[in-house]
KOLZA-48645 format. One record per atom (N, C-alpha, C): residue in three letters; x, y, z. Coordinates in pm, whole numbers, plus 50000, padded with zeros to 5 digits. Example, Ala and Ser with C-alpha at 12.3 -4.5 7.8 and 13.67 -1.06 7.14 Angstrom:
BEGIN
ala513194943150780ala512304955050780ala513204967050780ser512854977550708ser513674989450714ser512905000350787
//
This chain:
BEGIN
met526405028751917met526145037051799met525285048851841ser525615060851795ser524865072751833ser523495072651766ser522545079351830ser521195080051775ser521175089351655ile520275086451562ile520085094651444ile518915103951469pro518985116851434pro517865125951455pro516585120551392ala515455123751453ala514185118051408ala513865121651264gly514395132651213gly514105136351076gly514775127450975gly515785119451019gly516455110150928gly517585116750853gln518515108650802gln519625113150720gln519795103250608his520495107150501his520855097350399his522195100950343arg522905090750295arg524185092450230arg524155084450101arg524825089349999arg524835082349872arg526265080749824thr526585068849773thr527895066449715thr527715060149579gly528685061349490gly528585055349357gly529815047149326val529645036649248val530765028449202val531115033249061arg532335037649041arg532685044548918arg533165035348807asp533605023248840asp534115014548734asp533075003948701gly533134999048576gly532214988448534gly530984994148469gln530354985948388gln529134989848316gln528084979048335pro526884981948373pro526464995148419pro526974997948560lys526965010348598lys527445014148731lys526455009848839leu527015004148944leu526195000549060leu526245012249158arg525095017149194arg525015028449287arg524345023949415arg524765030049524arg524255026149657arg523745038349731thr522665036449806thr522145046949892thr521935041350031glu521935049950129glu521695046050269glu520795056550332his519695052250387his518775061050458his518655056150602leu518735065350695leu518755062150837leu517635069450910arg517125063051015arg516135069851099arg516175063851239tyr515995072451338tyr515875067951477tyr514405066851512ser514045056151585ser512685054351634ser512735050851782met511755055651856met511645052151997met511065038152016ala510535032151910ala509915018951920ala510955007951928pro510594996551987pro511524985151993pro511864979951854ala513064974751841ala513524969651711ala512644958251663arg512194949651753arg511364938251713arg510054942851650thr509404952851708thr508144957951653thr508344963551513leu509404971151495leu509694977151365leu510024966351261tyr510824956551301tyr511164945551210tyr509904938351163glu509014935151256glu507824927551219glu506914935351126leu506874948551141leu506084956751049leu506674956250908ala507984957850897ala508634957550766ala508584943650705ala508584933350789ala508624919650738ala507294915150679asp506184921350721asp504864917250673asp504454925850556val504754921350435val504504929350315val503014931450289thr502154922750345thr500724924450322thr500194937150388arg500934942550486arg500504954850553arg501004967450483trp501924965850390trp502544977650329trp501534987450267pro500544982850189pro499644992550127pro498875001050227ala498604995750346ala497905003650448ala498855012950523ile500145009350529ile501105016850609ile501915026550525phe502415021850409phe503325029750327phe502565036950217gly502705050150211gly502005057950110gly502245053449967pro503475050449926pro503715046749785pro503145033249745ser502975023849840ser502565010149806ser501075009549774val500735003249661val499355001849619val498814988049656tyr499554977449621tyr499094963949650tyr500264954149645ala500214943849729ala501244933349731ala500554919849718gln501074911449628gln500514898049606gln501614887849621his501464878949719his502464868549739his502414858349625leu503594854349578leu503734843849479leu504204830849542ser505014831949647ser505444820249725ser505934825249860arg505834816449962arg506264820150097arg506854808050166gly507974810050237gly508584799950319gly508854805750456pro509474797950547pro509744803050682pro510594815650682his511584816450591his512484828050591his512704833950452thr511904829850355thr512014835350220thr510614837650164glu510514846650067glu509234849150002glu509464856049869arg508474854749780arg508434861949654arg507064868449643phe507044880749594phe505774887649580phe505864897949467arg504684901249413arg504594912249317arg504054924449391leu504714935649369leu504294948049433leu503944958349327trp502824965149348trp502474976849270trp502674988949360ala503374999049311ala503665010749394ala503815023049307gln503585034549368gln503815047249300gln505285051149311val505895054149197val507285058149191val507345071249112asn507665082049180asn507685095249116asn506385098249041gly505265094649105gly503955097749048gly503445087848947gln504225077448916gln503785067248820gln503615053848893val502615045948852val502435032748911val503365022948839lys504255016648918lys505175006648865lys504894993248934ser505294982448869ser505104969148926ser506354960848904trp506704952749006trp507864944048994trp507724932249089val508524922049063val508564910149148val509834910649231ser509674908749362ser510814908749453ser510894895449527arg512114891849564arg512304880549656arg513014885949780arg512694880249896arg513274885250020arg513754873650106glu514814876250180glu515294867550286glu515074874850418leu514504867950516leu514174874150643leu514864866850757asp515524874250843asp516214868550959asp515664875151086pro514674868851151pro514054875051268pro514984875451390asp516024867451391asp516964867851503asp517914879651490ala518424881751370ala519354892851346ala518614905851314leu517264905251302leu516454916951267leu516954923151137trp517014914851035trp517624918450906trp516754912950794ile516564920950688ile515804916950571ile516614920550446arg516784910950357arg517444913350229arg516394912350119phe516404921950025phe515444921549914phe516154923749782asp515634917149677asp516144918549541asp514974917649444gln514944926749349gln513914926249246gln514324916049139glu513444906449112glu513694896649006glu513504902948868glu512544911548860glu512314918948737glu512014933348777ser512744942648721ser512584956648758ser511824964048651ala511284975548689ala510534983948596ala511434995448551ala511524997448419ala512335008248364ala511905021648425pro512875030548451pro514275030448407pro515245023048498ile514715015348595ile515585007548682ile515944994548611ala517254991348605ala517704978748546ala517784967748651ser518224971148772ser518264961548882ser518174969349012met517624962649115met517454969249244met517494958749354gly518204961749460gly518244953149578gly518564961549699gly518634954849813gly518974962449933gly518714954750060glu518764961750173glu518624955550303glu517954965150401trp517224959050494trp516734965950614trp517534960750733his517984969550820his518614965750946his517914973451059phe517604966351167phe516964972551283phe517894970451403arg518574981051445arg519644979951545arg519164985451679pro518984976651780pro518554981451912pro519594990851972leu519105001252038leu519975011052101leu519825010452253pro520825015252327pro520775014452474pro519565021252537asp519005031352472asp517875038452529asp516545031452504gly516605019652442gly515385012152412gly514825014952275gly515365025052207gly514935028152072gly515675019851969thr515555023951845thr516105016151733thr516675025451627glu517825021751573glu518305028051451glu517885019251334ile517115025051242ile516685017951123ile517605021951009val518165011950941val519055014350827val518405007950705leu518145016050604leu517565011150479leu518575013450367leu519095002550312leu520125003250208leu519514999350073his519935006249968his519565002749831his520815002249744glu520804993249648glu521824993049544glu521104990749411phe521474998649310phe520714997749185phe521605000749066thr521144995948950thr521705000148822thr520565005648739ala520905014748647ala519915021148562ala520015015648420val518935017248343val518955012348205val519975020048121asp520305032048164asp521435039448106asp522005048148217asp523205053048197asp523875060748302asp523775075748278ser522715079848211ser522535094248192ser522215100948324glu522575113348335glu522315120848457glu520815121448487glu520015122848381glu518565123648399glu517995110648455thr518425099248400thr517895086248446thr518315083348588val519585084948618val520075082248753val519435091748852gly519275104248812gly518635113948901gly517195110248930trp516485105048826trp515085100848846trp515005089748949ile515875079648938ile515855068349032ile516245073049172ser517295081049180ser517755085749311ser516685094149380ser516015102549303ser514955110749360ser513815102149414ala513455091749338ala512385082749383ala512785075449510leu514045070849517leu514515063949637leu514515073149758asp514995085349739asp515015094849851asp513605097649901arg512685099949806arg511315103349845arg510615091549911asn510635079949845asn509905068449899asn510525063250028ser511845063350038ser512495058450161ser512125067150279ala512135080350260ala511775089450369ala510335087250413val509435085750316val508025083650347val507825070350421glu508495059750376glu508335046650437glu508915046350578leu510065052350599leu510675052550733leu509805060450830glu509245071650784glu508385079550871glu507125071850906ala506525065050807ala505295057550830ala505545045650924leu506665039150905leu507015027650989leu507115031851136thr507835042551162thr507985047151301thr506675052251357arg505855058651274arg504575063951322arg503685052751376ile503565041851300ile502715030851343ile503315023951466ala504625021751465ala505265014451575ala505245022251706glu505175035451698glu505245043751819glu503875047851872leu502795042351818leu501455046451861leu501135042052003gly501775031252050gly501475026352183gly500345016252187his499835012352072his498795002052062his499364989651995pro498844977852023pro499264965951948pro499014968251799val499994964851717val499894967551574val498664960951514asp498334948751557asp497194941751501asp495864948851529asp495824957351633asp494604964851662asp494474977151572val495604981851520val495624994051440val495574990951290val496314980651248val496414977051107val495724963551088phe494684963151006phe493954950550988phe493314949950850thr492974937750811thr492364934950681thr491074927050702phe490064930050623phe488824922250630phe488264920550489thr487464910450470thr486904907350338thr485414904050349asp484724906450239asp483354901750219asp483334894350086thr482774882350084thr482674874649961thr481214872249929val480844875749806val479444875049764val479354867049635ala478374857949627ala478114850449505ala477064857849423leu477384860549297leu476464867749209leu476104858849090lys474844859049055lys474404851248939lys474534859848813arg475754863348783arg476094871048664arg477424865748611pro477654866048481pro478964862048429pro480054871048485ala481224865248508ala482334872848565ala482684884848479ala482614883548347ala482994894548258ala482084906648279glu480794904248303glu479854915248323glu480124922248456val480404914448560val480674920348691val481974928148688tyr482984922448623tyr484254929648613tyr484064942948541asp483294942848433asp483074955148357asp482344965548442phe481424961048525phe480714970248615phe481694976948710leu482614969148767leu483594974748860leu484624983348788tyr485014979248668tyr486014986548591tyr485485000048545arg484225000548503arg483635012848451arg483125021548566ala484035025448651ala483655033948765ala483165047648719asp483515051648598asp483035064448546asp481515064548534leu480895052648528leu479445051648517leu478745049748651trp479515049048759trp478915046548890trp477895057048933pro478065069948900pro477025079448942pro475645076048886glu475595069348772glu474315065148714glu473845051848772arg474765044448833arg474445030648871arg474395028349022leu475065036949100leu475145035049245leu474555047149316pro473565045149402pro472885056549466pro473785064549561his474835058349617his475665065649711his476825073049643val476925071849510val477995078749436val477395090549361arg477875102549393arg477355114649330arg478135118549205arg479465116849211arg480295121749100arg481585113549093val482065110648972val483335103748952val484085110348836thr485355113048859thr486255117348751thr487305106448736leu487335100148619leu488205088648597leu489145091448481lys490435089648504lys491435091148398lys492225078148386glu492515074248262glu493295062048236glu494335065448129asp495375072548171asp496435076548078asp497275064748033glu497375054548119glu498075042148087glu497065030748094pro497045021547998pro496045010947999pro495955003748133asn494725003148185asn494414995648307asn495005001748435val495505014048429val495915021448548val495045033948555gln494195034748655gln493185045348662gln493435054748779asp493235067448755asp493225077648858asp491765081648878met491245079949000met489815081649022met489545091149139val488755101449113val488255110349217val486755107949226met486285104349346met484875100649363met484275108249479glu483055113049459glu482295119549565glu481115110649600thr481025106949728thr479935098449775thr479095105949878val477885100749900val476955106649996val476565096250098thr476665099750226thr476315090350333thr474825091150363ala474375082550453ala472945081850484ala472415094950541asp473285102650610asp472825115250668asp472895126850569gly473295123950445gly473325134250343gly474635141550327ser475625138550409ser476905145250399ser477725139150285ala478535147650219ala479325143250103ala480775141050144his481395131250082his482805128050107his483505125749973ser484685131249959ser485455129749836ser486665120949862thr486935111649769thr488105102949780thr488885103449649his490195101849661his491085101649545his491885088649552ser491765080349450ser492405067249450ser493115064549319val494095055649326val494695050049206val494265035449200arg493905030649080arg493435016949063arg494255009948955val494604997448983val495294988948885val494344977648850cys494004976248722cys493004966648677cys493664955248601leu493454943148649leu493954931148582leu492754924748514pro492614926548382pro491364923448312pro490774909848345gly489494910448385gly488734898348408gly488864892048544gln489894895948622gln490094888648747gln490254897248871arg490854909248860arg491174916448983arg491304931348955ile490824939449050ile491094953849051ile491604957249191val492784963149197val493344967249326val493404982549327tyr493324988149447tyr493305002749453tyr493925007649584lys494355020249580lys494935026749697lys494325040749709gln493795043749827gln493255056949853gln494425066349879leu494615076249792leu495785084849801leu495685095149912val494475099649941val494255109150051val493195103050142pro493595095150241pro492615088450326pro491915098350419pro490745094750470pro490075103450568pro490895104350696arg490585114350778arg491385116950897arg491445104950992leu490415096750992leu490375085251082leu491365074351042leu491895074950920leu492795064650870leu494145070450829phe495195063050861phe496505066250806phe496625060950663gly495945049850634gly496035043850502gly494865034450475his494545032750347his493465023850305his493745018850164ser493785005850148ser493904999650016ser492854988750005gly492604984149882gly491574974049867gly491744965749742arg490844956149728arg490924946649616arg489534941449585trp489224940849456trp488074933149406trp488644920849336glu488254909049379glu488754896549321glu487584888249270leu487664883849143leu486584876149082leu487054861949052ala486184852249080ala486494838249050ala485194831249012gly485224823948904gly484024816448865gly483924815248714glu483064806248672glu482824803848530glu481324803448506gly480964804848381gly479554804048345gly478794816248392asp477604813948447asp476704824848483asp476754828248631glu477784823848702glu477894827248844glu479334830548877val479544840348962val480874844648998val480934847549148leu482044844149210leu482314847949349leu483174860449346val482734870849416val483484883349421val483894885949565thr485184888049585thr485704891449717thr486094906149718ala485554913349815ala485904927349838ala486784927949962glu488024932249945glu488984932650056glu489364947150088his489494949950216his489964963050261his491094961050362ser492174968550346ser493264968950443ser493394983450491val493384985350622val493384998850677val494375000050792ala494835012350814ala495615015850932ala494895027451000ile494445025451123ile493655035351195ile494565046051255asn494075058351255asn494735069551324asn494065071351460pro494615065651569pro493955066551700pro493755080851747gly494645090051706gly494535103851751gly493315111151697ala492655105551596ala491485112051536ala490165106151582ile490205096051667ile488975088851704ile487985097951776ala488445105151878ala487525113651955ala486905124451867glu487725130651781glu487225141351695glu486235136151591glu486505124451536glu485675119251427glu484455111451476leu484605104251588leu483515095551635leu482875100151764gly483515109451837gly482935114451961gly483775110952082ala483665119252183ala484415117252307ala484075103652368gly485095097052422gly484905084252487gly484955072352395lys484975074652264lys485055063452171lys486465057352172thr486525044352153thr487775036952166thr488275031852031leu489445025852034leu489985019651914leu489075008451865ala488495001051959ala487544990451920ala486324996351850asp485855007851897asp484735014451831asp485105018551689ala486335023651674ala486785027851541ala486885016051447arg487395004751495arg487474992751411arg486084988551364glu485114988651455glu483754984551419glu483144994351319phe483365007351342phe482815017551253phe483375016051111ile484695014251100ile485335013050969ile484905000150900arg484884989250976arg484464976450918arg483044977450864thr482154983650939thr480754984750898thr480604993750776ala481245005450780ala481065015250672ala481645010250540leu482885005350543leu483515000850419leu482864988150366gly482534979050456gly481884966750413gly480514969350352arg479764978650411arg478434982050359arg478544987550218asn479504996550194asn479655002350060asn480024991649957ser480904982449995ser481314971849902ser480134962749868arg479404958749970arg478264949849946arg477184956849864ser476974969749888ser476004977249808ser476414977749662thr477704980049637thr478204980349500thr477964967049431leu478234956149500leu478054942849440leu476564939749421ala475714944249510ala474284941849493ala473774948649366his474284960649338his473864967649216his474514961349092ala475714955749108ala476324948748996ala475514936548957ala474874930249056ala474094918149029ala472804921248954thr472244933248975thr470934936248917thr471004946048799his472194951348772his472314961148665his471994954948530glu471254962348450glu470894957648314glu471704965148211
//
């Protein structure tokens, strides 16, 4: 099979008979990385929020040796959508089949496949197939879905190849860490503290300014300016999905240069006057920015330690203030 140009190609076909119409898309990309590395990246959905720009958070509902179900929150044409998918994974054939159990309007149904085809030059042809039906067959609705597929597929294929071609072990570049803190406060009060990020400039010393919008209930767009110990200011833009009383997940839309991606989670568990809060961060490091951001001679291990320390410190500080806030 001939190689596909690095920029990728796509072809679209439609089924004209039957109601609703089933439409199919195909997106292709060539990568210099081995097929096995690319397959393993796509197969691990827990890494998606750190790797894929549109993905906000993934929560497993069940997992088996070659099957899984999970709920995914992702940005689709600028809107946060959520759905449950089931997947079949074949590590020998380097093939993944996915189907949405429940789709988000205007999508009525969605499924597809990933194929990773080794090429003679040691690279891989990645084939991403989708098949979908719309809640109606209007040109506007179908165009909206097709546009989202074209945009997200291109972004995901580019991100997949970028991580796989870095030349570092994936586990060294993409990783997750957590801090769990017990607070002697009712869970509802702690959740409200985390949810009301618009009040953080009054409550958290490292937060200078927050602009928070919630056009859809429990889906927040947040721009935050923080100040580091040396007095320098940093601005972040995130989308947050809030599950009342139990969890807030978020995705940094414009990560700092040191990171390709950053997502996180606040998880609350407990009853009465004490709650366990877990702060989770998933990141993908940009090795090409290490020297510029941390100094000449700094390594990937140094970057991992720096990120772990900085993000963990901010999370623990936030929880410490949540525990003492009146």
